[in-house]
N, C-alpha and C positions, 0 to 999 in steps of 0.2 A: 421462446419469441412465438406468435402467433405466425400460424402459417397462412397461406389461401393462395388460392388459383388466380391469377392478376394478368392481365397486360405488361406488367414491368418485370414476371417472373420469365413469364416461355419471353418476350424478346431480346433478356439478358439470356436467355439458352439459347439463341438462335443467332444474335449476335457476336458470345462469345466461338462457339462453331466456328463459323465463317468469318471471322477469326484468325482459328486456327489455333484456342487455347489452351492447355493443360491444364490438369488440376494444381492447385498449388502446393506448399509446404500444409498449410492452413489445411488445407478439404482434404487432402490424406492423414491427419492426425484423425479421427474423426470420437476422440474418445469423451471430450468435451459434446460434438452436439446431442451423442448416445444421454451423457448427463441432463442435458438440456432438455433433448425428449422426456425423459424417463418424468422430469421435475412435469412439463407441462402435461405427461400423462395423467400425474396427479392430484392436479390441478382438475382435468377434464374431469377425472376419475367422480371426484368429490360436487364436482356441480350434475354429474348424471342421477347420485344416487337421492337427489331431492329433488328432480325433474316428475313429473307427473306422470307412471307407465299403465298400461293396460297389461295384465294376464291371465292366463287358463289357465295354469295351475302356479302353483306355489315355487321359493327360488328359484332356481340350477344348481347355486353353487358351491351347494353340496357335496353333485355329484362328482367333482373333477370334471367337469366337462371345461373344454378352453373359452368358448364363448358363452358366456350369464350374463342373469341377469346383474349381478355385482358389477365385473369388472372386464361386460366382452367389449369397450368401447374402448380397452386397456392399447388392444393390438394397434387398434383403425389409428392410433394418435403414435403411436409409435412407427406406424410406417409410414409419417411425413420424413420420420429422421429418416427413415432406411431408405428413401426412395431421394432424400440428400443427397444419401451417400452413393446411390446412384448415377446421380447426374454430377457428381464428384469426381466421381470417377471416370466420368465418361468425355466430362472438358477436362481433362489436366491430364499426370505424368503424376512426378514425385516432384518433391523441392525444386521444381524448375525444370527437372532436369531433360524432359517431351517438350521443346518448343520449334518453330514455323527457321529458327535462325538461329542452331545451335552454336556457333563460334560467338554470339553476344554471351554465353553463358559460362562457356567452357575452354573457348577459345581453339577448339576444335573447327579445323578447316572446311568449308562444304565444297568438294568439287564434283565432275559426274557420277565420280562411288570414289568412297575415302574410306579409307578404316585404320582410323585412330586410339591412343589412349591420353588420357590425360587424369593428371594426380590431382588426389582431392590433399584434402589438410594429411592425410592418411589413407592408405587406399588408393585405388582407383575407378573408370568407364573408358572399357571401351566400346570404340562408338563404331558405328556401318553405318555413311550416310549414302542416297543420293539422291540425286536433283534433276530436274529434267533440264541438258541443254537448251533448251531452245527459251524457253520461259524463266530457269532458275529454278523454278519453286523444286522444293521441299518433296520426293514422291514417297520412300521409306525411310525407317530410321529403326534401327535396333543397338538398348545399350546394353552394356550388359555392367553391373558393378559388383563388386569386387569387395565388401567389405569399405566402402567408399563412405566415410566421414569429414561433415559437410555442415564445419562451422556446430560439433555439436551430435547431429545427426545423421548415424550410418544408417545407408542404405545397400543390401543388397539384392542378389537375384537378378530379372530381366525384362524388360520393356522394347515391344516394337512398337511400335505404326507405319502405317500405309496410306500414303491421301493417293484423291483421283476427284478428275475433275476441278472448280475454278472459280473464283470468285462470288456472285451467290450460290451457287448452288456445286454441292461438295457432298464427298462421301470419306467419313474417316474410321479406318477398323485399328486394335487398338487389343494385345494381344499382351497381359499380365502371365509371367516365367516365373511363379514365389517371391512373388516382390516384397519385400515389406522394407521398411524402416522403426528403427528403434530413437530415441533418447534415453536419459537421464528419469524420467518420468512416465513413457508415456510408450507404444511398440502396436503398431496394425503391415497388413499383411493383404494382398489383392493378389487373387491366381484366376484367369480365365480370358475372355476376349470381349469382347465392346464392337458394335460395327453402329454407325451412328451420320444418319444423311440432316443433309438441309438444306432448304431452297429458299429463295426469298426474289420474290417477281415483280417488288417496289408496291404493290398497295398491302402487303401481306407477307407471310412466313408460316412457315413449319418444320419440322421437327421430328425425326422420333432415332431411338436408340431400342437393337435387339443382338439376340445373342443366346446363345446355347447353356452355358452357366456361366457365371460371373461371379464368385466367393470374396469380400472380405471383413478380417477379422479384428478387432480392436481388442482394448484391456478384456470390456465389460462382454463381446457377445459374437457371434462368428455365425454373421448370413450369408445365403445362397438362395440366389433369382438363377433360377432354371427358366427356361423355352422364355427367355421375357420379351416384350414389346411394348414400348411405352411411346408414345404419337403425343404430340401438341400442335396445334397450330394458334395464329394469331393475325386480326386483319387489326392495321394501322389505322383506316381511317376510322371504323367504329370504334376498337378497342376490344370485341367479342377474341373473345380465347376457350381451347376445348384442350382438353388433355381424357386418354385412353391409353387405359393400362389392360395387360395378359403378365402372369407372374404364376411360377408356383417359384416361393418361397420356404428358405429350411431356415429354422433359427436354433442356435445351441441354447436358448433360455424360452423360446414358445413354441418349440418344434414345428411342423409342419404346415403352408398355408399356405390354398392358392387362390388369389384375388385377381381380379377382373373389376374395368371400368370401366363400364357399359351399358345402356349409352354413356359416352365422354362426359364428364363435366364441362360447364361450359357456363362462359358468363358474359351475357350479351353486348352489354356494350362497359367502357372504361366506366361510368355510372355506379357500375358494381362489386363490391371490391370480393363476394364470392360469388357461386356456380351458384346457378337458381336452377340447374336440369342439369342428368344424368346418374349414375348409379351403381355403388359399388358393394361386389360380395366379394366375401371369402367363408371360405369353406375352411373350415379345421380337420386333420387327419382322425379325429376322433367322434366326428360326425358332424357337431356343432358346425351354427354359423350364425355370421350378424349380417344382414344387409341392409344399405345408407341408400335414402332417397333424398336427393337435391330438390326435387322438386314439386315442394307444399304448398307454394302459394304463398311463403316466407323466407325472403333472401337472405335473410339472418339466421337461419337454421332448417337442421334437416329432418326429416323422421327418419327410423332404424326398428329395427327388429331383427331379433336374439333369438335361435330357434334352435334344441335342446331335444333329442329323446324326443318330437310332436310336441312338444310346449314353446307357447311363443311371449317371449317379453316385448315390450313394443312403447316407445319412448319420443319426444324430441331433446336436441341437442344444439346449442347458440356454434356455429362455425368457429366464431370468436374465444370460445373455450376447448377449441379443439387442434389438431396438430396432423391434420388429414393428410394436404396432398401437397404442393410447392410452396419452397419457400420462396420469400419476397425477394431474399438472395440469397445467391447461392456462393 
């Protein structure tokens, strides 16, 4: 699925957070997402090889550098899938376990302070909830999964959530402690913490997620975000939107890469499908780098430079053939 930064994607993110939405069963099982991303990467790599490029040296792919003139854009494409995972984790929990109104899922009643255990098909979930006596709003929720089998999906580990603020301005802090799910075909786990804040002024909205470390594991890959911060904004009237990022990403497949989106990727209004400004910089632990510039005068493409060992390769790629930023639907 082509991915792009757009008004709809940012509005969806803000709406989901302000409604107290949580990760669904589909978003936790990221195996299908990874497969889709890999397929998109293959398509983009093929397109990139046919793109006219200028280079100050011969190809770098022979020396084993991560970013090179043959497949440097592959990680950029997979970054879109990994950001989708991060958003999915931020916007939820697992199998509907975290909810603003837990009793609708499990029969657990919500009082000022409550400690209860709910049985699954097999196994159980122990829940501790705290609500505000004045507003009735859930302020914290801790769930401990004891091999909870629900419809063939088995969950273990624990998830904690603390909320503050109300209405159009909220902060949600999530903590995952070796939380894992598995069924007959796939398994995934998540460990670490996410802090989220969102605000809506009526004319626009902003959203931020950050944390010291979050590790997500699927059948295909283990990805850790360290010292990460992602921010997004959206203007309702014009449709202008932006996305910024700082993160150190460690992948069992790709190694260690630092990523910054600064200046933020920007869409000027809702007549544009892709960013017209902003810069993505990626540096691998081996010293090779990929620099992507959205401000090249053509709203449908971006320019890129691959650097390794003092040599550079430059080219132009179509946004439509890449999976670089936030999906239209999370």
